[in-house]
C-alpha positions in Angstrom: 110.3 -23.0 -127.2 109.7 -26.4 -125.6 110.4 -28.2 -129.0 113.7 -26.2 -129.3 114.8 -27.3 -125.8 113.8 -30.8 -126.2 115.5 -30.9 -129.4 118.9 -29.3 -128.3 118.8 -31.7 -125.1 118.3 -35.0 -127.2 120.5 -34.4 -130.2 123.1 -31.5 -129.2 121.5 -29.4 -131.7 123.6 -31.4 -134.5 126.8 -30.6 -132.7 129.1 -33.5 -133.4 130.7 -35.7 -130.8 134.4 -34.8 -130.1 134.7 -36.9 -127.1 133.9 -40.4 -125.9 132.5 -38.8 -122.8 129.0 -37.4 -122.9 127.8 -34.7 -120.8 126.6 -35.9 -117.4 125.8 -33.9 -114.3 127.3 -37.2 -112.5 130.6 -37.1 -114.3 133.3 -35.8 -111.7 136.6 -36.4 -113.6 136.7 -32.7 -114.8 136.5 -31.3 -111.2 138.9 -33.9 -109.9 141.5 -33.1 -112.6 140.9 -29.4 -112.6 141.5 -29.6 -108.6 144.7 -31.7 -108.9 146.2 -29.3 -111.5 145.4 -26.5 -109.2 147.0 -28.1 -106.1 150.1 -28.8 -108.0 150.6 -25.2 -109.6 149.5 -23.5 -106.3 150.4 -25.9 -103.4 149.9 -23.5 -100.6 146.6 -22.0 -101.9 143.4 -22.6 -100.2 141.0 -24.2 -102.7 137.4 -23.2 -102.2 134.5 -24.2 -104.1 131.1 -22.6 -105.1 128.4 -24.3 -107.3 125.0 -22.7 -108.8 122.5 -25.0 -110.0 123.7 -28.1 -111.8 127.1 -27.0 -110.7 126.0 -27.2 -107.3 124.9 -30.6 -107.7 128.4 -31.4 -109.3 130.1 -30.0 -106.3 128.3 -31.4 -103.8 128.6 -34.8 -105.2 132.4 -34.5 -105.6 132.7 -33.4 -101.7 130.4 -36.3 -100.8 132.4 -38.9 -102.7 135.9 -37.6 -101.8 135.1 -37.4 -98.0 138.4 -36.7 -96.1 140.2 -36.7 -99.3 138.6 -33.6 -100.7 140.9 -31.1 -101.9 138.6 -28.1 -101.1 138.9 -26.3 -97.9 135.4 -25.2 -98.0 132.5 -25.6 -100.6 129.2 -23.7 -101.0 126.0 -24.7 -103.1 123.3 -22.5 -104.2 120.1 -23.3 -105.9 120.9 -27.2 -105.8 118.3 -29.3 -107.4 117.4 -32.0 -105.1 116.0 -34.6 -107.7 117.7 -34.3 -111.1 115.6 -37.1 -112.7 112.1 -35.4 -111.7 113.6 -32.1 -113.0 114.9 -33.6 -116.2 111.4 -35.2 -116.8 109.6 -31.9 -116.1 112.1 -30.4 -118.7 111.8 -32.9 -121.3 107.7 -32.8 -121.3 107.3 -29.0 -121.5 
């Protein structure tokens, strides 16, 4: 199982690249563009965010970077990994 996980993580399991943007838990343009779209479509709706695991890291980073300009009324994170690099190394070694 460890070899399968490592292979998928390193090669994408043979899935061809279709975008110039590789997957990254630090990439925030997806959440930014989604919230911008939702705000334009539903200008009066409260926008609330919830993230779990890696999604919690993405949400937390978004809120931190946006500061007072954050489009969310509230955000909740669950199971947020505090040190992604160390967790990634553990994952790759097992």
